[in-house]
N, C-alpha and C positions, 0 to 999 in steps of 0.2 A: 805700241808699248805692251809688253806682256804683263799680265796680272798674276800674282802668286796667291793662291788660295790655300789657306791652312784649315783643314777640317779637323776638329777636335771632338771626340766622343766622350760624353760624360754619362755616367750611370749613377743613379741615386734612387732611393726609395722615398716616396712621399707619404708613406703610411697607408697606401691603398692595397698593399699586399702584392703589388706587381712592380717590377723594375721599370722605372721611368727612364726613358732615354732622351737625351737632348743632343742635337748636333749644333755645333757652333762653327760657323764658317767665318774665318777671319780673312779679310781681303787686305792685302798689303800692296802698295805701289812698288814697281820694279826698282824704284830709286832706293827704297828702304833696304832692299837686299844687296845693292851695289855700294851703298854708302856705309862708311864705318859708323857714323853717328846718325841716329834717326832724327827726323824733324818732329817738332811738336804737333804736327797736324793730326787731328783725330781720325781714327780709322773706323769705318763703319763695321758694325758687328751684326751679323745676320744669325738669328737663332731659329732653328726649325725643330719642332718636337715631333717625335715619332708617335703615331696613333697607338694609344694603349687600349687594348680590348677592355670593354666594360665588364667588371666582374659579374658573374651570374648571381641573380638575387637568391638568397637562401630561402628554401621553402619554409613556409610558416610551420611552426611546431604543431604537432597533432593536438587536437583539443583534448582536454582531460577526459578520462573515461566518465561516461554518464553515470550518475548515481541512480540506481534503480529506485523508483518511487516506493514509498512506504505503503505496503498493502493496507487496504482498509480493513478494519476488523470485520470478521464474518458477521453477516446479518442472520440472526436466528429467525427461522421461519415461525410464523404463528402456528400454534397447535390447536386444532379444532377441539371443542369440548367433547367429552366422552360420556356416555351414559352406561351404567352397569345396572342390569335389572335383577330383581329378586322375586322369589315365589311369595305367594300371599301369606302374610303373618310370619315371615322368616327374614332373618338378617344374615344367613350363612351364604358364602360365595360358592357357586357351582363351578365346574370346569370351564365353562364358557366365560364366566366372569373373571376367573384367574388368568386365562389366556389374554383377555382384553386388557386387564390391568398390567400384565407383563409387557405387552406392546406399548401401552401408555407410559410406563416407567422408563422404557428405553428411549422414548422421544422427549420426555419432559426435562431430562438433564437435571441441572441444579436450580431450576426456576421454582417459584412459589406456586403451590397448587391449592385451590379452594375445593373442598369436598363437601357437597351439600346433600344431605339425606332427605328422601321424600317417602311418603306413604299415601295410600288411597284414603278416601273419606270413610270407608266402612270401619266399624269398630269404635270404641270409645277414644276420646282425645288423649287420655293418658297412655293407652296402648300404642296409638299411632305416634305420639311424641317419642316414646321409647324406641319404637321401630326405626324412626327417622335417624335418631342418634346412633343406634346400634349398627345400622346399615352404613352410615358414614364412617364409624369407627372400624368396622370390618374392612372397608376399602382402604382406609389409612394404614391399618396394621399390615395388610398384604403389600401395599406399596413400600412400607418400611422394610418388610422382609426382603423385598426385591432391590433394596439399596437406596431408596429415596430417603433423604434425611427427614426425620420427624419435624424438625424446626422449619422445614420448608412446606409443611402442610398445615392447613387450617380447616377445622371441622365447622360446618354450619348446618343448622337445622331449618328446613323450609317450613313455612306456615302450612296449616292444614290445606289439603287439596280441595279444589272446587268439585262440585258434583259432575263427574264424568259419566258418560253412558257406560253401562255394565260391560260392554265389549271393549272399552278402552281403559279399564281400570289398571291393566298391566303396565301402562305407561307411567302411572303414578307411583309404582313400587320400584323406585330406582335411586341411584346415587349419581349426581352430576359431578364430573371432574372438569375443572376449568383451570388452565394454566395462565397465570398472569404474565404479561409481557416482561422481557428481561428488565430487571431493575424495578419492577412493579411491586406493590405491596399486596399482601393477602387481602 
């Protein structure tokens, strides 16, 4: 007995973005085709699905651009103390002292500067006290002329010097310039 097969092609989309295809084979007995009235016997239905290619996975989106790190504030280098020397019994700046003060002012920035005047032990204490103060004032005035704000400078007067050997007295006739660390007090 011959079997009649009816193949039906259905196309539908299941939301995968690709056309899904289903073949449905209907097998009918030869009697159905020759008889005018069909019998109520169930007919087997065979369904074969065509293989649908798996969609390619979407590449991951690129990561957001990296935020550059916030640079650390610049670290200000410590400035070594500076000494300015004077002639005996004088508080006037010479060319060497002016050059040294100009270089110091360029590196000090807007930090606080302590200016301490010194004098050797020779002479009366009133003369030496006046020399210590005038030497510190001369250095402060030159730094102010070079652009260092006066309110960033503090004048100090050193106590009387100890007895130094005669050959080393020149070291006691000076002004010490000390820069406080950033944020430091005078």
